[in-house]
N, C-alpha and C positions, 0 to 999 in steps of 0.2 A: 478680310472683307467678306461677309456672307453673300452668297449669290442671290438670296431672296430676303426682302425686308417686309415684315408684317405691317399692314396698315394701322395707323394710330386709331382708326375708326372701328377696328374689329370689335365684335362681329358686325359685319355690314348689313346682315339681314337676320332677324330673329322672328319668332312666332308673333311678336307684337306688330310686325310689319305686314302680316298676312290678313287681308280684309275678309270678313265673313263671306262665304260662298255657299249658302244653304242649297240643297240639304247635305252636301258632302263635307264641306269645311265650315266649321263654326268656331272651334277653339282648338287649333292644331297643337300637337305635342312637339313638333320639330320641323325644321326646314333645313335641308342640307344637300350636298353633292350635286351642284348645278352644272349643266352644260353651258358653254359660253361661246358667243360669236359676235363679230362686228357686222351690223346691218346699216349701211350708209353711215350716218354720223351717230348712230345709236349703238350702245353696248347692250346686248341681249343675254339674259340668263333664263334657262329653263330649270326651274326649281323642283326638287323632290320635297313634297309637303306630306307629312304624316299626321293622320287624325288620332284622336284618343282611342279609336277602335283599331289602331295600327293598320288602317287602310292608307294606301298611298295614291296621291294624285300629282300630276305634273302641272305647274303653274308658271306663266311667263312673267318676267320683270324686265324693265328697260331703264336706261340711264343715259344721260348726256355726257357724264364725266367718268363713267366706269367705277364709281365709288358710291354714289347716292342713287338708289334704285326705287322705282315706283312699281309696285306689284299690280299686275292686271287683275280685274275683278271677276274673272271666270276661269275655271280650269281648262287645260288643254283637252280637246276632244279629238280622238283619232278614230274616225268611222271604221267599222269592220272588226274591231278587236273583240266584239261580242259574238262573232260568227266565224271564228278561226278553227272550229272543230273541237276545242276543249276550253275549259274555263280558265280565264286569265285572272288570277287573284290579285296580283300587284304589278304595276308598271313603275319602274324607278331607274335611278342613276343614268339619265340621258347624257349622251355625248353629241355635240352639234358640230357639223362639218360644212363649210361653205364649198359647194361643188355644183357644176353644171348650171350656173345661173340661178341657183336656189340653195336650199339647205337640206342636208340629210340628217335625220335624227336616228340614232341607234340607241336602243334602250333595253334594259333587262325586263323580262316578263316571267313571273312565277306562274307555272302551270302544274297540273297534276303529274306530268311526265318530267318535271324538272325546270330549271331556269333556261329560258330560250332567249335568243337575241332577236328583237323585233327591229324593223327598219321602216321609217316613214319619211315623207318628203313634204316640204312646205316652201312657199315663197314669201309669206307674210306673217307666219307664226299664229295665224288665226284659223286658217283652213289647212288640214293635213290629209295626205293620201297615204294610207297604209300599204306598203309594198309586200309585207308578209312577215311571218315568224320563221326563223331558220329551222332546219330539220335536226340540228344537233340536239340531243336530249338533255344536256346539262352543260351550259357554257355561260360565261359572264365577261364583263369588261371589254365589250366590243367597241371599236372606234374606227371609223373609215378615214383613210388617207385623203387629203384635200387635192388629189390629182389622180389621173388615170395612168396606168402602166400598160403601154401597148394596147390601149382600148379597153383594158379590164380595170375593174375596181379592186382595191386591196383593203383589207381591214386587219387590225390587230385584235386578238381575242384571247381568252383564257379558258380552255376546257376544264371543267371540274372533274375531280376523281376523289375516291376515298383515300385520304392520306394517313389517317389514324383510325384504329378500330373504335367504333362508337361515336365518332365525330361526324358532323355534316360534311358533305363533299366540299372541297376547296381546290385551289390550283397553285402550282408552283412553276408554271411555264407560260410565257407569252408566245403566241403562235401567229402565223399569217394565214389568212384565207383569201381566196380569189373569187370574183364573181363577174359575169358578163353583164348583169342587169340589176345588181343590188338585191336580188331576190334569192337566187340559188348560189350557195357558197360551197367551195371545195377547199379543204385544208391543203396548204402548200408546204408547211414545215414549221419547225420550232425556231424561234428567234433567240430566246435566252431563258435560263432557269433561275430559280431562287438559289441563294447561297446559304446552305445550312450553317447554323450557329452564329450568323451575323444579322445585320439589320433587315435584310430582305430575303428571309427564308421562303416566304410565299409572295408572289408578285402578280401585278395586273397592270395593263396599260391605263394611262390617265387621259388627258386631253388629246385631240388629234395631233400627230407629229407636225413639227414646223420645218419647212424646207429652208435649209441654209446651204451655203456653198461647201460647207464641211460635211454635210450629210443631213439626214432627217433627225431633228432634235426631239427626243421623246422624254416626257416626264412620266414616271410610273410610280405606283405605290408599292411599298415593301412592308411586309409584316414580320416582326420579330416575335416568334412564338415560344422561345426557349426560357422565358422568365417564369413560366408555369402558371402564375396566378392571373395573368392578363396578356392579351396580344397588344402590341404596340404598332400602330400604323404610321408610316413615314413616307416621305417623297424623295425620289432620286431621279437621276437623268441617265439616258443612254443616247448614243449616236449611231444611227443606222445608215448603211450605204444608200446613196441616192438612187442608184439603178436597181439594186437588189437589197431590199430592206430586211431580208433574212440574214444578211451579214452585219454583225455588230462591229462597228468601227471602234467604239470605246464605251465605257460605262463608269459611272461614279463609284469610287471606292466607299464613300460615306454617303449618308443622306444629305439632302440640301434643305430639308425642313422636317422638324420632328415636334411632337407635342411638348410644349414648354409653358404656354400660357394657361391660366386657369380654365378658359373657355375651350381649350383643346384637351385638358386633362380630366375635366369633370363634365359629365353630361349623360345622355341616354346610353352611349357606349363610350367609356372613358379611354383616354390615350389614343385619340384618332386625329390624324391629319390625312385627308383623303382628297388628292388633286383630281379634279374632274373637268375643269374648263380653263382655257388659257387664250388670251387675246394679245397678239403682237400688233402694235400700232403701225409700224413702218416696214415696207419692203422696198427693194430696189426696182429698177425698171424691168427686170426679168422675173420679178416675183420672189426673190430670195430675201429672207430676213438677214440683216447684217448684224455684226457684233454689237453695234450701237443701238439696235432696235429695242425699244422699251417694251416690256411685257407686263401683263397682269395675270396672275395665277389665282383662280378662284377654287376654294376648297371647302369641304365639309369639315367641321370641327366637332369632335365627340358625337357625331351623328345627331347634332342638335341645332347648329347654326351655320351660316355661310360666312366665310372669311376671305380676305384678300391679302396677297403678298405681291410685291412688285420687284422688278429687277430688269436686267437686260439679257438679250440672247447670249452675248459674250460672257456675261457673268455665269450663266448656266453651263456654257461650253467649257469654261475654265475648271469646272468641277469634274469634267470627264477625263478619265484615264484612258489614253489612246492605246488600242491593242498593238 
């Protein structure tokens, strides 16, 4: 039994679902890598929409069933991004976390000094407050935990570094950073590294971790680079200690989702399954997801469309090899 089952409706969002939003969005090239969160009785996605000029905008979509989405008719506007001290060329790959009676948005921002991690806050997905861009000169795949740890906020991130001569910087380690205010972040340490020669040679955090009684359940992406002609993006799971997320309790030996369908194999970037949003429907009275809790995993396929896979928390936990 596979831990995740693709929706029969995949892809659930394509460029045909994106209404014109002149002057920025008229005939987009792709929509992918959404952040996801539950807001009351609504399922919310924050989409990465790319124009023919390869410019990116964030756009909201909502649904009553988590499968059929209506895309809002104006892009997300985060005031202050044009006055952070350097040019922000692209804002993309948002992760959404329900926290402090609102929602935290962490996003990648391409600047002249490298990829920065920006943080914003919202209560209604129409008005946003920019908290700032982090000071790290090149970092990606930032996601905030949906709980505080001794009054502090924690996030998972992936510092970039030069891994191969002549290649753009990438990352092969997921790390934890800590902040008192969601603005100033200090590295705390490394959580786990990629595994050379296997499916997850390079890695990065996916959606916000889910709190279970077994630990924090993390879905992450892994990249197999050793095929030479193309990188293959897949999804796997890890289990982190509840009190100390730097400690890995277990990790999946194999991926739980890999490119197999034509919409995952062919597109703007082929062979990509990129998990970026996950919604768990049910938690117990103390806020823990149970083994029976149903989940919806939203992912970008071939950097071209948005897709959905469903399963249970217990199904993903069954894929974890305990340390």
